[in-house]
N, C-alpha and C positions, 0 to 999 in steps of 0.2 A: 853471223858466220860461226859455224861449229868447228872448234879446234880438234883435229883427229890425230890419234896415234895408232899406227898399225904395228902389231906385234906378230912376227913370223912372216917370212917372205918366200914361202914355197908357192905352189901353183895357186892356191886359194888366196893367200896373202897378197900376191902380186895382182890378182884380179880385183880384189877389194881396194888395193891402192889405186889402180887405174880408175875405178869407179869414183873414188873421192877426188882424184886428180881432175876429173872431168865435171864434177858437180859444182854448180855455182854456190851452193850453200856450205861447202866444205873448205877448210884450210888445213892441209896436212902439216903437222908440227914436228913429226918425226917418224922414222921407220926403225924397227928393232929386229935384229937378227943376230943369233949367237956367233955366226961366222960370216966372213965376207961373201957377198953374193953379187952377181952381175944383174943389173936391172936395165929395162929399156931407157933410152936416152932421156925421154921426157921425165923420168922419175929420178934422174941422177942428182938433182940439185937439193933434194930434201935432206935434212939432218939425219945422220945414221947413229944408232946406239947399239951397243953389244949386249945390253941387259934390260930387262923389264923395268928395274928400279931406275936406271938412268933415263929411260924414256919417259917415265912418269914425272920426272922433274920438269918436263915441259908443261905440266898442269893441263892436260887435255880435257875437253868436254866429253869426248867420246873415245873409247878404246876399242879397237877391232882386234880380236884375238884369233889368230890362225896358226897357232903352234901345235905341237903334238898333244894328244888327248890328255895325258897325265898332268899337264900344266893348266888346263882350261879353268878348272874350278878355283884354284888358288889365285890365279891372275884376275879372274872375273870378280872375285870377292874383294881383292885388294884394290882394284880399279874403282869399284862402286863405293867402297869405304873412303876412298880418296875424293869422292864427289863426281866421278865420271859415269856416264852411261856406258853400256857395254853391248857390243855385238860379238858373239862367240860362235866359232864354227862348231858343227856337230862332231862328236857327241858332246853334250853339255859338260859331262864329267865321266870319270871311270867307275863311279859307284852311284847308286841311287841316293845314298845318304849325302854324298857330296853335292849331287844335283839339287837336292832339297835345300841344302845350306846356301847354295847360290841364289835360288829363288827367294829364300827367306831374307837374304841380304838385300835383294832388289826391293822387296816389300818394306823392309825396315828403313832403307835409305831413300826410298822414293825414286830411285834411278830406273831408267828403262833398260830392260834386258831382252834382247832378241837373239834367238838361236838360228844358226844357218841352215834352215830347212829350205833349200833352194826350190824344190818342187812346188812349194806354196806360192811361188811368184811366177809360175809358168802357166800361161792361160790354157794350154792344152791339157795339163794335168788337173787343173781346176775343172775343166770340162769333163774329163774322165770321172772325177769324183761325183760331179753333179749327175751325170748319166747313170752311174751305178746307184746312187741314192734314189733316183727316180724309179728304179726297178723295184725297190723294197727288199728287205732282208727276210730271213737271215742269209748270210753270204758265205761263199767259198772264195778265199783269196789264194791265187796261185801266182807267186812273184819270185823272181830270182835276178841275180846279176853276178855272173861269173866273169873273171877277167884273166885272159891268157897274157900275163905280163912277162916281159923279158927285158934285159938291159937295164936302162935307167928306171923304167916302170917297176921292175921286180925289186930293184934296190929300194925304191920308195916304199913298196909294200912290205919288204922285210923290216924297214925302219919303223913303219907304222905298227907292225906286229910285235915290236918290243913292248908295247903297252896296250894294244887293242886288237881284238880278233876281227876278221872280215865281217862276221855277222852282226857285230856291234857297230863298227865304223860305217858300213853301208846300210845295214838293216834298219837303223833308226829312221831313215828316209821313208822306207816302204811300209814299215809298221805304222808310221805317222799317217800314211795314206789309208791303211786299213782302219785306223781309229777314227779318222775323219768320216769315213763312209759308214761305219756301223754305229758310232757314238756309244757303244756298249762297253762295259767294264771287262777287261781281260781277267780270266780266272785261273788258267793253267797253261803251262808251257813245257814242251818236251823237245830236247835237241839231241842231235848226233853230230859228230865231227871227226876229222882225221888229219893228222900231220903227214903231209905228202912230200916233205923235203927235209933233208938233213941240214939245210942252210938256215933253218929257223930254230928257235929255242925248243928244247924237248917238251916243255910244258905248254907250248903254243900249237895251234892247229891252223892250217891255211885253207881248209874246206869245212864248212858247217852248214847245217840245215836244221830248221826247227818248225814245230807246229804250235799254234796258239789257239786256245778256245776262249770265246767271249760269252758273256752272260746271256746274250740274246740267242745263243745257239750257233752264231757264226764261227767258222773255223778257217784257219789259213796256214799256209806254209811259206817260208822264205828260205832261199838258198844263196850262199855266196862262197866263191872260191877265188884265190889269187895264186898266180904262179905260172911258170912256163909249161907245166904239165896239163893245165886246164884246157878243156875242149872249147872250140869256137861254136860248136853245134848247140843251138837252143840256149845260148848264154843269156838271152834277154827275153824273159817271159813275163807278161803283165796281163793278167786275166782275172776278171771278177765275175762270179756266177751266182745267180739267185734263183728262187723258184720260178721267177717270171722271165728269165733269160740270162744274158751275159753281156759284158762289155770287155773288149780286148783291144790292146794296141796292135795295129796291123803293120806298122812300118818295119820292113825287113832290111832296109838299107842302113844298117847300123855301123858299117865299117868294122874295123877290128875291135874286139871286146875291150882292149885297154884304152881306147880312145874315149876320153870322158865327154867329148862333145856329143857322142851318140847316146849317152846314158840318160839324157833328159829329153831327147827328141822323141816325139810321138808320131808325127806324120799323118796319122789317120786313126780313127776308131771304127770298130765294127760293133754295132749294137744289135744283138740277136734277141728277138722276142718270140713268143709262141706264134705270133701272127706273121712273122717274117723278119728279114734282116734290113738294117739301115746302115749305110756307110757315111761317116763324117770325115771329110777331108780337112786337114788343118795345115795349110801351107803357111810359109813365111813365119815360122816359129823363131823365137829369140834364140841366139846362140848362147854359149856358156858365159861370155863376158856380159852380154845384155842381161842375163839373169842375175849376175853378181851386181850389176848396176841397179837392177830393180830391188835387190835385197837391201843395198845401202840407201837407196831412196826411201824405202819403207822405214829403215832405222831412223833416218833424219826426220821423216814425217811423224814417227811415234814420239820423238822429242818435241818437235815444234807444235804438235796438236794434242799432246798429252794423251795419247791413245791408251786405252785400257788393254794391257797385255796379259791379264790374268789367265785367260784360256790358252793363249799361246805358250805361256810358261808351264802350265799344268800338263798340256799335251806333250811338251818336250820331255818332262820328267816321266810321263807314262810310257812313251815309246821307248825311252832309254831303259826303263824298268823291265819291260818285256824282253828286250834284247839281252840285257844282263842276266835275266833269269834263264834265257836260252843258253848263254855261256856257262852259267852255273850247272845247268842240266847236263851239258856236254862233259863238264869236268867231273861231275859226281855220278853220272849214270842214272839219274832218277828224274822224274817229272817234278816240276816246281809249281807249287800253288802260290798264287798272288793274293 
């Protein structure tokens, strides 16, 4: 039985807590949150702690980190040095150097480190990647995720933007998809961005877009914006083009852009080739909670079966490096060579 400590009880932390609550191989030894928070009745009996240090006194085997981005690296390193395995929500860190330190700590301590790339556990996204790879490159990646957030969702986004921009927080998911399809080394990034609200810090922007160039000639763009001013039109574009055709997500029934349940839903794929088109229907997709369940099941499997996570960790650093370079490009006004 794996002793599990969950740190951070926002949307993702609660979902991961439910995953371990339901898993036969887990025993939750504590929940950490800086402030009091209401939880579902099923989770109310677990011990609560107000700090990471207090929670670590339970001596967990596994620490699940779902706090704000600026605490990810320090908490992951401390947990592994204390002997625990770590699941950490994306992004792994707020700098490439810190991300590399986290990976180095995992290698030094022999602890398992899994980063919360939820799309890697979604069968429809796995199929999308396989269909794109079958076309052959080089590729054009056209990806975005804009969110018209108001009320509580806008408050959450403003809190996130105290440490992380939208193109880093969301972008790592989709850059990871690009990297899985092309397998090529990224060589250059150029970004643009704009602050569209006086409610966020002057040095932050809530809309960003960047282009990335890969060594095999593949190119891609990613766009992300948060806030009440964002358009609901074409907020979710997922399109991969190659000399031999294209693969696109066709599900238009996404609901509101702020609904995170729609962000992972594929529904169907359109595979276009020079010989004609083929539609792939993907019914009965897992919902957001089921995907979090799958993430934590993979985490537990990696511990039990001593899985080699070398590629997983290097991919996490690479996708983060690209998004951070885009952020640097926006802030400096110049293209960044990787």
